[in-house]
C-alpha positions in Angstrom: -2.8 -9.7 -29.1 -4.1 -6.2 -28.8 -2.8 -2.7 -28.4 -3.5 -0.8 -25.1 -2.9 2.8 -24.3 -0.9 3.2 -21.0 0.8 5.6 -18.6 2.8 3.9 -15.9 4.1 6.9 -14.0 1.4 9.2 -12.5 1.4 11.0 -9.1 -1.6 11.7 -7.0 -2.1 14.5 -4.5 -0.3 12.3 -2.0 3.0 13.4 -3.6 3.6 16.9 -2.2 4.7 18.1 -5.6 1.4 16.9 -7.1 -1.5 19.2 -7.5 -4.4 18.9 -5.1 -6.6 18.1 -8.2 -4.7 14.9 -8.7 -7.1 12.8 -6.6 -7.6 9.1 -7.4 -11.1 9.8 -8.9 -9.8 12.7 -11.0 -6.9 10.7 -12.4 -9.2 7.8 -13.3 -11.7 10.1 -14.8 -9.0 11.9 -16.9 -7.7 8.5 -18.1 -11.2 7.6 -19.2 -11.7 10.9 -21.1 -8.3 10.8 -22.7 -8.6 7.1 -23.7 -5.8 5.8 -21.5 -6.6 2.2 -20.6 -3.8 1.3 -18.2 -2.6 3.7 -15.5 -0.1 3.2 -12.7 -0.2 5.3 -9.6 3.4 5.9 -8.5 3.6 8.4 -5.7 6.9 9.2 -4.1 7.9 6.4 -1.7 4.3 5.4 -1.0 1.5 3.2 -2.3 -1.1 4.5 0.2 -3.4 6.1 -2.4 -3.5 2.9 -4.6 -6.5 1.4 -2.8 -8.6 4.4 -3.5 -7.2 4.5 -7.1 -8.2 0.9 -7.7 -11.8 1.7 -6.6 -12.0 4.8 -8.8 -10.6 2.9 -11.9 -13.3 0.2 -11.5 -15.9 2.9 -11.8 -14.4 4.2 -15.1 -13.3 0.9 -16.7 -9.6 1.9 -16.4 -7.1 -0.8 -15.6 -5.2 0.3 -12.5 -1.6 -0.7 -11.5 -0.3 -0.1 -8.0 3.2 1.1 -7.4 5.4 4.0 -6.3 8.4 6.0 -7.4 11.1 5.1 -4.9 14.1 7.4 -4.3 17.2 5.4 -3.6 20.1 6.4 -1.4 21.9 7.6 -4.5 18.9 10.0 -5.1 17.9 7.9 -8.2 14.2 7.6 -8.9 13.0 4.1 -9.7 9.6 3.0 -10.8 8.3 0.1 -8.7 5.2 -1.7 -10.0 3.2 -4.6 -8.6 0.6 -6.8 -10.3 -1.6 -7.0 -7.1 -2.7 -4.3 -4.8 -1.9 -6.5 -1.7 1.7 -6.9 -3.0 2.0 -3.1 -3.3 0.7 -2.5 0.2 3.1 -5.1 1.6 5.9 -3.3 -0.2 4.7 0.1 1.2 5.0 -1.4 4.7 8.4 -2.9 3.9 10.0 0.4 2.9 8.8 2.3 5.9 12.0 1.6 8.0 14.1 2.9 5.1 12.4 6.3 4.8 14.0 9.4 6.3 12.0 10.8 9.3 12.0 14.3 7.9 8.8 16.2 8.8 6.9 17.5 5.8 6.7 21.3 5.8 3.2 21.8 4.3 3.7 25.5 3.8 6.7 24.9 1.6 6.1 21.5 -0.1 2.4 21.0 0.0 0.2 18.5 1.8 0.4 14.7 1.6 -3.3 13.5 1.9 -4.2 9.9 2.0 -7.5 9.5 0.1 -10.5 7.2 0.5 -12.5 5.7 -2.3 -14.7 8.8 -2.8 -11.8 11.2 -2.7 -12.3 12.0 0.9 -9.2 12.7 3.0 -8.7 9.9 5.5 -5.3 10.7 6.7 -2.0 12.5 6.0 1.6 11.2 5.8 3.6 13.5 8.1 7.0 12.6 6.8 8.4 14.2 3.6 7.8 11.6 1.0 10.3 12.6 -1.8 13.3 12.3 0.6 15.8 9.7 -0.3 15.4 6.3 1.4 18.4 4.5 2.8 18.0 1.7 0.2 20.8 1.5 -2.3 19.9 1.0 -6.0 20.9 -2.6 -5.7 19.0 -3.3 -2.5 15.9 -1.4 -3.7 15.7 -3.4 -6.9 16.3 -6.6 -5.0 13.5 -5.8 -2.5 11.0 -5.0 -5.3 11.8 -8.1 -7.3 11.8 -10.2 -4.2 8.3 -9.2 -3.5 7.2 -10.0 -7.0 7.3 -6.5 -8.5 9.0 -4.9 -11.4 11.7 -2.2 -10.9 13.3 0.1 -13.5 14.9 3.5 -13.5 12.6 6.4 -14.0 12.9 9.3 -16.5 16.5 8.5 -17.6 16.2 11.5 -20.0 15.9 13.9 -17.1 18.8 15.6 -15.2 17.1 15.6 -11.9 17.1 12.2 -10.2 17.8 10.4 -13.4 20.1 7.3 -13.3 22.2 8.5 -16.2 22.6 12.0 -14.9 23.8 10.6 -11.5 25.8 7.5 -12.5 26.8 8.4 -16.0 25.8 5.0 -17.4 23.8 1.9 -16.5 25.5 -0.1 -13.7 26.4 -3.7 -14.1 24.3 -4.4 -11.0 21.4 -4.4 -10.7 20.6 -5.4 -14.3 17.8 -3.4 -15.8 16.0 -4.8 -18.8 13.6 -1.9 -18.8 14.0 1.9 -18.5 11.7 4.9 -18.6 11.8 8.0 -20.7 9.3 10.9 -20.8 10.1 11.8 -24.5 10.1 8.8 -26.8 12.5 10.6 -29.2 15.2 10.0 -26.5 14.6 6.3 -26.2 17.0 4.9 -28.7 19.8 7.3 -27.8 19.7 6.7 -24.1 18.3 3.2 -23.5 21.4 1.2 -24.5 19.2 -1.4 -26.3 16.9 -1.9 -23.3 13.2 -2.0 -23.7 11.6 1.4 -23.0 8.5 2.5 -21.2 7.3 6.0 -22.2 5.4 7.6 -19.4 4.3 11.1 -18.4 5.5 11.5 -14.7 2.4 13.6 -14.4 1.9 15.8 -11.4 -1.0 17.8 -12.8 -4.1 16.8 -14.7 -2.8 18.9 -17.7 0.4 16.8 -17.8 -1.5 13.6 -18.0 -2.3 11.8 -21.3 -0.9 14.6 -23.4 0.6 12.0 -25.7 -0.9 8.5 -26.0 1.5 5.6 -25.8 0.7 2.0 -26.7 1.8 -1.4 -25.6 0.9 -4.7 -27.3 -0.4 -7.3 -24.8 -1.3 -11.0 -25.2 -5.0 -10.6 -24.3 -8.2 -9.4 -25.8 -9.1 -5.7 -25.8 -12.3 -6.4 -23.8 -10.5 -8.5 -21.1 -11.1 -7.7 -17.5 -8.7 -5.7 -15.4 -7.0 -8.7 -13.8 -6.3 -10.3 -17.1 -5.0 -7.1 -18.7 -2.7 -6.4 -15.7 -1.4 -10.0 -15.8 -0.6 -9.7 -19.5 1.1 -6.3 -18.8 3.4 -7.9 -16.2 4.2 -10.8 -18.4 5.3 -8.2 -21.0 7.3 -6.1 -18.5 9.1 -9.2 -17.1 10.2 -10.6 -20.5 13.9 -11.5 -20.5 14.3 -10.6 -16.8 
């Protein structure tokens, strides 16, 4: 067993609300400087920058996790994480039919660049990424879990797009064993006894790794990325 620093909710420049400086390489470099060992890239309704992020993390010795922050039909934000990059990209493809075909207005919301492994722009998503999908909370959680991923409500201590702010309480279905807060002081009051993930929801480099959070995993501190990631998902899926 060993303690690992982590942040499982970080946006790249692909999210239009994310700074242009939040490139895959910059995020990996900032994680290395700050001492964050495990980082999940969770752009709005997209995993398309995860491949570049995995390549950047390999250069810095950071353990990458692929995922996204999905917006359900109820306007609830849900963190979706996958142990493998291929799983995440398959999920990215699976959610495309449920996205709203609303053109992104770059002059208002910002660009949505898809990045290559050296932070070069290789494309752009033309549709506004943060728009709600047509997936209900129940269907979204079922889709993630059916594809081998982990799903839990994001930033329940936030008014905007937080599950508690929208529904008032945790629903009976889907069952969530995990939930996320941004401020660990809110964890016990809001979680209802659920296990809590504390993450930054960083959109700027200055947001990232301000506070270091730790998780105990059943692997050695010097284990390779695949082993650490597997131990992380074993931890996240306990009791689910």
